[in-house]
Residue frames as a rotation matrix with the C-alpha (Angstrom) as fourth column:
MET 1
-0.271 0.653 -0.707 16.17
0.844 -0.193 -0.501 -9.99
-0.464 -0.733 -0.498 -2.41
SER 2
-0.391 0.255 0.885 13.96
0.575 -0.683 0.451 -7.20
0.719 0.684 0.120 -3.66
ILE 3
-0.869 0.189 -0.457 12.56
0.266 -0.601 -0.754 -4.09
-0.417 -0.777 0.472 -2.01
ALA 4
-0.386 0.827 0.410 8.86
0.618 -0.098 0.780 -3.33
0.685 0.554 -0.473 -2.31
TYR 5
-0.969 0.216 0.116 6.65
-0.240 -0.733 -0.637 -0.63
-0.052 -0.645 0.762 -0.86
ILE 6
-0.552 0.812 -0.189 3.19
0.727 0.579 0.368 -1.62
0.408 0.065 -0.911 0.34
GLY 7
-0.653 0.486 0.581 0.25
-0.528 -0.842 0.110 0.70
0.543 -0.235 0.806 0.92
LEU 8
-0.766 0.424 -0.483 -1.98
0.617 0.696 -0.367 -0.28
0.181 -0.579 -0.795 3.83
GLY 9
-0.700 0.590 0.402 -5.51
-0.567 -0.802 0.189 0.90
0.434 -0.095 0.896 4.56
SER 10
-0.681 0.556 -0.477 -8.41
0.669 0.737 -0.097 -0.06
0.298 -0.385 -0.873 6.82
ASN 11
-0.769 0.443 0.462 -11.78
-0.497 -0.868 0.004 1.48
0.402 -0.227 0.887 7.67
ILE 12
0.411 0.868 -0.278 -13.75
-0.395 0.445 0.804 -1.35
0.822 -0.221 0.526 9.32
GLY 13
0.718 -0.081 -0.692 -13.37
0.558 0.661 0.502 -2.54
0.417 -0.746 0.520 12.89
ASP 14
0.669 -0.604 -0.433 -10.21
0.174 -0.438 0.882 -1.66
-0.722 -0.666 -0.188 14.79
ARG 15
0.986 -0.168 -0.003 -8.54
-0.047 -0.262 -0.964 0.08
0.161 0.951 -0.266 11.87
LEU 16
0.320 -0.924 0.207 -5.15
-0.933 -0.346 -0.102 0.56
0.166 -0.161 -0.973 13.51
GLU 17
-0.008 -0.299 0.954 -5.00
-0.555 0.795 0.245 -3.00
-0.832 -0.527 -0.172 14.82
ASN 18
0.853 0.327 0.408 -5.98
0.154 0.589 -0.793 -4.35
-0.499 0.739 0.452 11.37
CYS 19
0.786 -0.610 -0.102 -2.98
-0.414 -0.397 -0.819 -2.54
0.459 0.685 -0.565 9.86
LYS 20
0.028 -0.809 0.588 -0.64
-0.994 0.038 0.099 -3.68
-0.103 -0.587 -0.803 12.63
GLN 21
0.324 0.154 0.934 -1.81
-0.243 0.967 -0.075 -7.28
-0.914 -0.203 0.350 12.27
ALA 22
0.997 0.012 0.077 -1.21
0.072 0.219 -0.973 -7.15
-0.029 0.976 0.217 8.50
LEU 23
0.427 -0.901 0.077 2.32
-0.788 -0.413 -0.457 -5.88
0.444 0.134 -0.886 9.17
ARG 24
-0.015 -0.407 0.913 2.93
-0.791 0.564 0.238 -8.75
-0.612 -0.719 -0.330 11.61
LEU 25
0.613 0.346 0.711 1.70
0.062 0.875 -0.480 -11.26
-0.788 0.338 0.515 9.03
MET 26
0.911 -0.335 -0.238 4.06
-0.330 -0.249 -0.911 -9.81
0.246 0.909 -0.337 6.41
ASN 27
0.017 -0.946 0.325 7.04
-1.000 -0.008 0.027 -10.93
-0.023 -0.325 -0.945 8.50
THR 28
0.954 0.212 0.212 7.86
-0.194 0.976 -0.101 -14.43
-0.228 0.056 0.972 7.26
ALA 29
0.255 -0.896 0.364 10.93
0.422 0.442 0.792 -16.35
-0.870 -0.048 0.490 6.21
ARG 30
-0.219 -0.320 0.922 10.63
0.969 0.036 0.243 -14.84
-0.111 0.947 0.302 2.72
THR 31
0.096 0.297 0.950 9.32
0.409 -0.882 0.234 -11.33
0.908 0.366 -0.206 3.47
GLN 32
-0.224 -0.222 -0.949 10.39
0.970 -0.148 -0.194 -8.91
-0.097 -0.964 0.248 6.20
VAL 33
0.812 0.473 0.341 9.04
0.469 -0.878 0.098 -5.49
0.346 0.080 -0.935 7.09
LEU 34
-0.212 -0.977 -0.011 11.98
0.883 -0.186 -0.432 -3.05
0.420 -0.101 0.902 7.22
GLN 35
-0.979 -0.094 -0.182 10.25
0.156 -0.918 -0.365 0.26
-0.133 -0.386 0.913 7.87
VAL 36
-0.104 0.990 0.100 6.73
0.981 0.086 0.172 1.57
0.161 0.116 -0.980 8.51
SER 37
-0.576 0.015 0.818 5.42
0.124 -0.987 0.105 5.12
0.808 0.162 0.566 8.14
SER 38
-0.878 0.459 0.138 3.23
-0.313 -0.332 -0.890 6.87
-0.363 -0.824 0.435 10.63
PHE 39
-0.516 0.809 0.280 -0.45
0.851 0.521 0.065 5.97
-0.093 0.272 -0.958 10.55
TYR 40
-0.978 0.188 -0.092 -2.73
-0.203 -0.957 0.206 8.60
-0.050 0.220 0.974 9.00
GLN 41
-0.224 0.964 0.140 -6.48
0.537 0.242 -0.808 9.06
-0.814 -0.106 -0.572 9.25
THR 42
-0.956 -0.152 -0.252 -7.80
-0.134 -0.538 0.832 9.91
-0.262 0.829 0.494 5.80
SER 43
0.005 0.979 -0.202 -11.09
-0.662 -0.148 -0.735 10.51
-0.749 0.137 0.648 4.06
PRO 44
0.021 0.059 0.998 -12.27
0.452 0.890 -0.062 7.84
-0.892 0.452 -0.008 1.62
ALA 45
-0.595 -0.224 -0.772 -11.67
-0.583 -0.541 0.606 8.31
-0.553 0.810 0.192 -2.12
GLY 46
-0.913 0.314 -0.259 -13.96
-0.046 0.553 0.832 7.18
0.405 0.772 -0.491 -4.91
TYR 47
0.089 0.937 -0.337 -16.90
0.427 0.270 0.863 5.85
0.900 -0.221 -0.376 -2.90
THR 48
-0.637 -0.481 0.602 -17.16
-0.162 -0.681 -0.714 8.46
0.753 -0.553 0.356 -0.12
ASP 49
0.288 0.823 0.490 -20.19
-0.776 -0.099 0.623 7.20
0.561 -0.560 0.610 1.86
GLN 50
0.592 -0.211 -0.778 -18.09
0.431 0.898 0.085 5.18
0.680 -0.386 0.623 4.31
PRO 51
0.905 -0.255 -0.341 -15.93
0.254 -0.318 0.913 5.66
-0.341 -0.913 -0.223 7.43
ASP 52
0.603 -0.780 -0.165 -12.50
-0.794 -0.568 -0.215 7.31
0.074 0.261 -0.963 7.34
PHE 53
0.761 -0.446 -0.471 -9.46
0.220 0.861 -0.459 5.13
0.610 0.246 0.753 6.75
ILE 54
0.585 -0.808 0.068 -6.25
-0.335 -0.165 0.927 4.55
-0.738 -0.566 -0.368 8.62
ASN 55
0.946 -0.320 -0.045 -3.44
0.052 0.290 -0.956 4.47
0.319 0.902 0.291 6.03
ALA 56
0.466 -0.882 0.072 0.28
-0.384 -0.129 0.914 3.76
-0.797 -0.453 -0.399 6.16
ALA 57
0.717 -0.361 -0.596 3.13
-0.521 0.291 -0.803 2.59
0.463 0.886 0.020 3.96
ALA 58
0.676 -0.528 0.514 5.68
-0.208 0.534 0.820 -0.14
-0.707 -0.661 0.251 4.60
LYS 59
0.193 -0.730 -0.655 9.05
-0.944 0.045 -0.328 -0.89
0.269 0.682 -0.680 3.09
ILE 60
0.751 0.068 0.657 9.61
-0.332 0.898 0.287 -4.63
-0.571 -0.434 0.697 2.83
GLN 61
-0.410 -0.822 -0.394 12.39
-0.894 0.278 0.350 -6.90
-0.178 0.496 -0.850 1.71
THR 62
0.513 0.724 0.461 11.16
-0.567 0.689 -0.452 -9.98
-0.645 -0.030 0.764 -0.11
GLN 63
-0.703 -0.638 0.313 12.28
-0.235 0.624 0.745 -13.11
-0.671 0.450 -0.589 -1.90
LEU 64
0.049 0.828 0.559 8.88
0.573 0.435 -0.695 -13.29
-0.818 0.354 -0.452 -3.61
ASP 65
-0.849 -0.198 0.490 8.52
0.524 -0.431 0.735 -12.17
0.066 0.880 0.470 -7.20
PRO 66
-0.875 0.479 0.068 5.83
-0.483 -0.873 -0.069 -9.52
0.027 -0.093 0.995 -7.83
VAL 67
-0.099 0.888 -0.449 3.03
-0.537 0.332 0.776 -11.99
0.838 0.318 0.444 -8.63
GLU 68
-0.201 -0.040 -0.979 3.92
0.618 0.770 -0.159 -14.18
0.760 -0.637 -0.130 -5.63
LEU 69
-0.960 -0.171 -0.220 3.94
0.278 -0.614 -0.738 -11.07
-0.009 -0.770 0.638 -3.45
LEU 70
-0.570 0.821 0.046 0.50
-0.722 -0.526 0.450 -10.05
0.394 0.223 0.892 -4.74
ASP 71
0.085 0.594 -0.800 -0.85
-0.044 0.804 0.593 -13.52
0.995 -0.015 0.095 -3.94
PHE 72
-0.528 -0.396 -0.751 0.76
0.710 0.280 -0.646 -13.40
0.467 -0.874 0.133 -0.47
LEU 73
-0.985 0.165 0.054 -0.78
-0.171 -0.874 -0.455 -9.99
-0.028 -0.457 0.889 0.30
GLN 74
-0.263 0.944 -0.200 -4.18
-0.703 -0.046 0.710 -11.14
0.661 0.327 0.676 -0.92
GLN 75
-0.073 0.172 -0.982 -3.96
0.439 0.890 0.123 -14.17
0.895 -0.422 -0.141 1.42
ILE 76
-0.869 -0.261 -0.421 -3.26
0.492 -0.359 -0.793 -11.79
0.056 -0.896 0.440 4.32
GLU 77
-0.762 0.638 0.111 -6.26
-0.609 -0.765 0.210 -9.65
0.219 0.092 0.971 3.30
LEU 78
0.019 0.797 -0.604 -8.53
-0.311 0.579 0.754 -12.71
0.950 0.174 0.259 3.27
SER 79
-0.309 -0.195 -0.931 -7.21
0.693 0.624 -0.361 -13.92
0.651 -0.757 -0.057 6.64
LEU 80
-0.929 -0.046 -0.368 -8.09
0.298 -0.683 -0.667 -10.49
-0.220 -0.729 0.648 8.10
GLY 81
-0.241 0.970 -0.023 -11.63
0.634 0.139 -0.761 -10.59
-0.735 -0.197 -0.649 6.75
LYS 82
-0.747 -0.006 -0.665 -11.44
-0.398 -0.798 0.453 -8.48
-0.533 0.603 0.593 3.61
ASN 83
-0.401 0.708 0.582 -14.76
0.823 0.557 -0.110 -8.71
-0.402 0.435 -0.806 1.81
ILE 84
-0.865 0.025 -0.501 -15.50
-0.171 -0.953 0.249 -5.96
-0.471 0.301 0.829 -0.69
THR 85
-0.156 0.887 0.435 -19.10
0.775 0.383 -0.503 -5.52
-0.612 0.259 -0.747 -1.77
VAL 86
0.926 0.367 -0.088 -18.68
0.256 -0.782 -0.568 -2.05
-0.277 0.503 -0.818 -3.34
ARG 87
0.290 -0.855 0.429 -15.75
0.796 -0.033 -0.604 -0.94
0.531 0.517 0.671 -5.52
TRP 88
-0.524 -0.635 0.567 -13.49
0.116 -0.713 -0.691 1.27
0.844 -0.297 0.447 -3.34
GLY 89
0.480 0.832 0.277 -15.88
-0.252 -0.171 0.953 0.49
0.840 -0.527 0.127 -0.51
PRO 90
0.496 -0.231 0.837 -15.33
-0.868 -0.113 0.483 -0.32
-0.017 -0.966 -0.257 3.15
ARG 91
0.497 -0.392 -0.775 -12.70
-0.046 0.879 -0.474 -2.93
0.867 0.271 0.419 3.99
SER 92
0.973 -0.192 -0.130 -11.04
0.170 0.209 0.963 -4.42
-0.157 -0.959 0.236 7.03
ILE 93
0.089 -0.982 -0.169 -7.68
0.031 -0.167 0.985 -4.25
-0.996 -0.093 0.016 5.26
ASP 94
0.996 0.054 0.070 -6.32
0.072 -0.040 -0.997 -3.26
-0.051 0.998 -0.043 1.88
LEU 95
0.208 -0.978 0.019 -2.74
0.063 0.033 0.997 -4.07
-0.976 -0.206 0.068 0.89
ASP 96
0.992 0.121 0.038 -1.38
0.054 -0.132 -0.990 -2.70
-0.115 0.984 -0.138 -2.38
ILE 97
0.046 -0.983 0.178 2.02
0.877 0.125 0.464 -3.11
-0.478 0.135 0.868 -3.96
VAL 98
0.788 0.208 -0.579 2.89
0.039 -0.956 -0.291 0.51
-0.614 0.207 -0.762 -4.69
LEU 99
0.451 -0.738 -0.503 6.46
-0.869 -0.236 -0.434 0.00
0.202 0.633 -0.748 -5.95
TYR 100
0.856 -0.306 0.416 8.66
0.136 0.911 0.390 -3.07
-0.498 -0.278 0.822 -6.43
ASP 101
-0.178 -0.971 0.160 12.34
0.765 -0.035 0.643 -2.33
-0.619 0.237 0.749 -7.04
ASN 102
-0.541 0.001 -0.841 12.32
-0.371 -0.898 0.238 -0.17
-0.755 0.440 0.486 -10.18
LEU 103
-0.802 0.216 0.557 10.02
0.514 0.724 0.460 -2.47
-0.304 0.655 -0.692 -12.11
ILE 104
-0.461 0.757 -0.463 7.24
-0.815 -0.567 -0.116 -1.40
-0.350 0.324 0.879 -14.43
ILE 105
-0.947 0.215 0.239 4.63
0.253 0.957 0.143 -4.16
-0.198 0.196 -0.961 -14.76
ASN 106
-0.357 0.898 -0.258 1.26
-0.872 -0.420 -0.253 -4.11
-0.335 0.135 0.932 -16.49
GLN 107
-0.939 -0.055 -0.339 -0.17
-0.171 0.931 0.322 -7.62
0.298 0.361 -0.884 -16.38
GLY 108
-0.162 0.966 -0.202 -3.91
0.143 0.226 0.964 -7.26
0.976 0.128 -0.175 -15.91
ARG 109
0.756 0.534 -0.378 -4.31
0.399 0.081 0.913 -7.97
0.519 -0.841 -0.152 -12.21
LEU 110
0.378 -0.699 -0.607 -0.89
0.756 -0.145 0.638 -6.56
-0.534 -0.701 0.474 -11.36
GLN 111
0.610 -0.218 0.762 0.21
0.435 -0.711 -0.552 -3.03
0.662 0.668 -0.339 -12.19
ILE 112
0.507 -0.573 -0.644 3.43
0.629 -0.264 0.731 -1.60
-0.589 -0.776 0.227 -10.74
PRO 113
-1.000 -0.018 0.014 3.87
-0.005 -0.460 -0.888 1.24
0.022 -0.888 0.460 -9.98
HIS 114
-0.380 0.921 -0.082 0.36
0.724 0.241 -0.647 1.33
-0.576 -0.305 -0.758 -8.58
PRO 115
-0.422 0.155 0.894 -1.68
0.835 -0.318 0.449 3.07
0.354 0.935 0.005 -11.31
ARG 116
0.511 0.713 0.479 -3.53
0.442 -0.696 0.566 5.52
0.737 -0.078 -0.671 -9.03
MET 117
0.177 -0.477 -0.861 -0.78
0.979 -0.005 0.205 6.33
-0.102 -0.879 0.466 -6.53
LEU 118
-0.755 -0.565 0.333 -0.05
0.619 -0.782 0.076 9.71
0.217 0.263 0.940 -8.15
GLU 119
-0.283 0.744 0.606 -3.59
-0.101 -0.651 0.752 10.94
0.954 0.152 0.259 -7.40
ARG 120
0.648 0.598 -0.471 -3.72
0.299 0.369 0.880 9.71
0.700 -0.712 0.060 -3.81
ALA 121
0.083 -0.577 0.813 -2.28
-0.700 -0.615 -0.364 11.70
0.710 -0.538 -0.455 -0.94
PHE 122
0.666 0.236 0.707 -3.14
-0.716 0.466 0.520 8.77
-0.207 -0.853 0.479 1.35
VAL 123
0.864 -0.488 0.124 -0.52
0.503 0.829 -0.244 6.74
0.017 0.273 0.962 -0.57
LEU 124
0.339 -0.789 0.513 2.09
0.395 -0.376 -0.838 9.41
0.854 0.487 0.185 -1.35
THR 125
0.486 -0.151 0.861 2.20
-0.651 -0.720 0.241 11.11
0.583 -0.677 -0.448 2.06
PRO 126
0.798 -0.235 0.555 3.14
-0.362 0.550 0.753 8.00
-0.482 -0.801 0.354 4.08
LEU 127
0.754 -0.545 0.368 5.38
0.657 0.616 -0.434 6.77
0.010 0.569 0.822 1.26
ALA 128
0.454 -0.580 0.676 7.24
0.034 -0.747 -0.664 10.09
0.890 0.325 -0.319 1.20
GLU 129
0.739 -0.149 0.657 7.84
-0.671 -0.248 0.698 9.71
0.059 -0.957 -0.284 4.93
ILE 130
0.588 -0.485 0.647 9.81
-0.093 0.755 0.650 6.45
-0.804 -0.442 0.399 4.48
ALA 131
0.006 -0.574 0.819 11.12
0.849 0.435 0.300 6.78
-0.528 0.693 0.490 0.90
PRO 132
0.566 0.331 -0.755 11.39
0.060 -0.930 -0.363 10.48
-0.822 0.160 -0.546 0.00
GLU 133
-0.138 -0.746 -0.652 14.32
-0.717 -0.379 0.585 10.00
-0.683 0.548 -0.482 -2.41
MET 134
-0.341 0.105 0.934 12.87
0.429 0.902 0.055 6.93
-0.837 0.419 -0.352 -4.16
ILE 135
-0.744 0.040 -0.667 12.45
-0.556 -0.592 0.584 7.68
-0.372 0.805 0.462 -7.86
HIS 136
0.326 0.895 0.304 9.11
-0.285 0.400 -0.871 6.81
-0.901 0.197 0.386 -9.45
PRO 137
-0.414 -0.664 0.622 10.16
0.328 0.529 0.783 4.59
-0.849 0.529 -0.001 -12.39
VAL 138
0.106 0.513 0.852 7.67
0.994 -0.021 -0.111 6.14
-0.039 0.858 -0.512 -14.83
MET 139
0.921 0.386 0.049 7.59
0.385 -0.923 0.020 9.78
0.052 0.001 -0.999 -13.74
GLY 140
0.111 -0.974 0.195 11.32
0.707 -0.061 -0.704 10.09
0.698 0.216 0.683 -13.03
LYS 141
0.030 -0.030 0.999 10.60
-0.492 -0.870 -0.012 12.24
0.870 -0.492 -0.041 -9.94
THR 142
-0.926 -0.352 -0.135 11.19
-0.041 0.451 -0.892 11.54
0.375 -0.820 -0.432 -6.28
ILE 143
-0.199 0.866 -0.459 8.32
0.848 0.387 0.361 10.44
0.491 -0.318 -0.811 -4.09
ALA 144
-0.360 0.017 -0.933 8.83
0.693 -0.664 -0.280 13.64
-0.625 -0.747 0.227 -2.05
GLU 145
-0.948 0.002 -0.319 8.34
-0.199 -0.785 0.586 15.77
-0.249 0.619 0.745 -5.20
LEU 146
-0.651 0.742 -0.157 5.25
0.172 0.346 0.922 13.82
0.739 0.574 -0.353 -6.19
ALA 147
-0.216 0.566 -0.796 3.79
0.970 0.218 -0.108 14.06
0.113 -0.795 -0.596 -2.68
LYS 148
-0.716 -0.099 -0.692 4.16
0.296 -0.939 -0.172 17.87
-0.633 -0.328 0.701 -2.71
ASN 149
-0.884 0.280 -0.375 2.04
-0.468 -0.550 0.692 18.09
-0.012 0.787 0.617 -5.85
VAL 150
-0.707 0.669 -0.231 -0.76
0.549 0.724 0.417 15.67
0.446 0.168 -0.879 -5.01
VAL 151
-0.417 0.683 0.600 -4.16
-0.599 -0.703 0.383 17.17
0.683 -0.199 0.702 -4.31
THR 152
-0.996 0.035 0.078 -5.61
-0.042 0.590 -0.806 15.97
-0.074 -0.807 -0.586 -1.03
């Protein structure tokens, strides 16, 4: 079994319910949600002409390897109506693998740790709530330390 941390975000429809439904769908025979952060309302990043997001982080235990987990999360996104028409644009749900054990992966469609997590308070703040002592495998610093230094 591996431990992964998932970033959740939604800014279309019932944002909180979209996140809660994604968490429910993550609980399967091969993947279980162990812990969930608080839910945060955040301003959009990148493309800013859109509604605010609800963001959270979840700690999961999984039997899926990183690529299988990515495929699984993308299936959940599709089942909840994710349809992106603008890069970083509005979405019913967004599920990102932020960390997976202590792995460092750079395989085109899969990058772990998430490549932009260090610049995003909406990822680091909820992650620091549930995994403050987790060490970022590239930076060698705790998530709590990284969250203190991120610009909101």
